[in-house]
C-alpha positions as CSV (number, residue, x, y, z in Angstrom):
1,M,0.0,0.0,0.1
2,N,1.3,3.4,-0.8
3,S,1.5,6.2,1.5
4,K,-1.8,7.8,0.3
5,H,-3.7,4.9,0.9
6,M,-2.4,4.8,4.4
7,L,-3.4,8.1,4.9
8,W,-6.9,7.6,4.0
9,V,-7.1,4.1,6.1
10,S,-5.7,6.1,9.1
11,Y,-8.5,8.7,8.7
12,I,-11.3,6.4,8.2
13,M,-10.0,4.5,11.3
14,S,-10.0,7.5,13.6
15,T,-13.5,8.8,12.5
16,L,-15.6,6.2,14.6
17,P,-13.7,6.8,18.0
18,V,-13.9,10.6,17.2
19,L,-17.3,10.5,16.7
20,M,-18.3,8.4,19.6
21,L,-16.1,10.8,21.9
22,L,-18.1,14.0,20.3
23,F,-21.5,12.2,20.9
24,S,-20.3,11.4,24.6
25,G,-19.1,15.0,25.2
26,I,-22.2,16.5,24.0
27,M,-24.5,14.3,25.6
28,K,-22.7,15.3,28.8
29,L,-23.3,18.9,27.9
30,I,-27.1,18.5,27.0
31,K,-27.8,16.2,30.3
32,P,-30.7,13.9,29.0
33,P,-32.4,11.9,31.9
34,S,-30.6,8.7,30.8
35,V,-27.0,10.1,31.1
36,M,-27.9,11.6,34.5
37,E,-29.3,8.4,35.5
38,G,-26.0,6.8,34.8
39,F,-24.1,9.5,36.6
40,A,-26.1,8.5,39.7
41,H,-25.6,4.7,39.3
42,L,-21.9,5.5,39.4
43,G,-22.2,7.7,42.3
44,Y,-21.3,11.2,40.6
45,D,-23.2,14.4,41.1
46,E,-24.9,15.7,38.2
47,S,-22.8,19.0,38.5
48,V,-19.8,16.9,37.4
49,A,-21.3,16.1,33.7
50,L,-20.5,19.8,32.4
51,G,-16.6,19.4,33.4
52,L,-16.4,16.4,32.2
53,G,-18.1,17.0,28.7
54,V,-16.0,20.2,28.3
55,V,-12.7,18.1,29.1
56,E,-13.8,15.4,26.7
57,L,-14.8,17.5,24.0
58,L,-11.1,19.4,24.5
59,A,-9.3,16.2,24.5
60,T,-11.2,15.0,21.3
61,L,-10.3,18.3,19.8
62,L,-6.6,17.9,20.5
63,Y,-7.1,14.4,19.0
64,I,-8.4,15.5,15.7
65,I,-5.4,18.2,15.4
66,P,-2.6,16.4,13.7
67,R,0.1,18.1,15.5
68,T,-1.6,17.4,18.8
69,S,-3.1,14.1,18.3
70,V,-0.6,12.1,20.6
71,L,-1.6,14.4,23.4
72,G,-5.3,14.0,22.6
73,A,-5.2,10.4,22.4
74,I,-3.1,10.4,25.8
75,L,-6.0,12.3,27.6
76,C,-8.7,10.6,26.2
77,L,-7.3,7.4,27.5
78,C,-6.2,8.6,30.9
79,G,-9.5,10.4,31.4
80,A,-11.4,7.2,30.7
81,D,-9.0,5.2,33.1
82,C,-9.3,8.1,36.0
83,I,-13.1,8.1,35.5
84,S,-13.4,4.4,35.9
85,G,-11.1,4.5,38.8
86,M,-13.2,7.0,40.6
87,S,-16.3,5.4,40.1
88,G,-14.9,2.2,41.5
89,Y,-15.0,0.1,38.4
90,A,-11.8,-1.0,36.7
91,C,-11.6,-0.9,33.2
92,S,-8.4,-2.6,33.1
93,S,-6.2,-4.4,35.6
94,R,-2.7,-5.9,35.7
95,S,-4.4,-9.6,36.5
96,G,-6.0,-9.5,33.4
97,H,-9.5,-9.6,34.6
98,H,-12.2,-7.1,35.1
99,S,-13.5,-6.1,38.6
100,A,-16.0,-4.0,40.3
101,S,-15.6,-3.0,43.7
102,P,-18.6,-2.0,45.7
């Protein structure tokens, strides 16, 4: 495959995660009842949604910009890991199995 094809493949592969992150960030800003129920289930106050939505959208914006895409990817991944740790649900563990602490 030549470099032009590789570039287009990378654009296509990046589109789905970007759309998902944008949707997630926007939903946190709009605050529909289903999202707020999820926040309550995880033990978060709904006032946290606005800040998380803004940070998620900013990290996604950094990911979209080629010069800052690595930083954006790191922020998106670290943010997800931090949030899952704060809520008591581990999304990754060293032992290789998922766990939820009460």
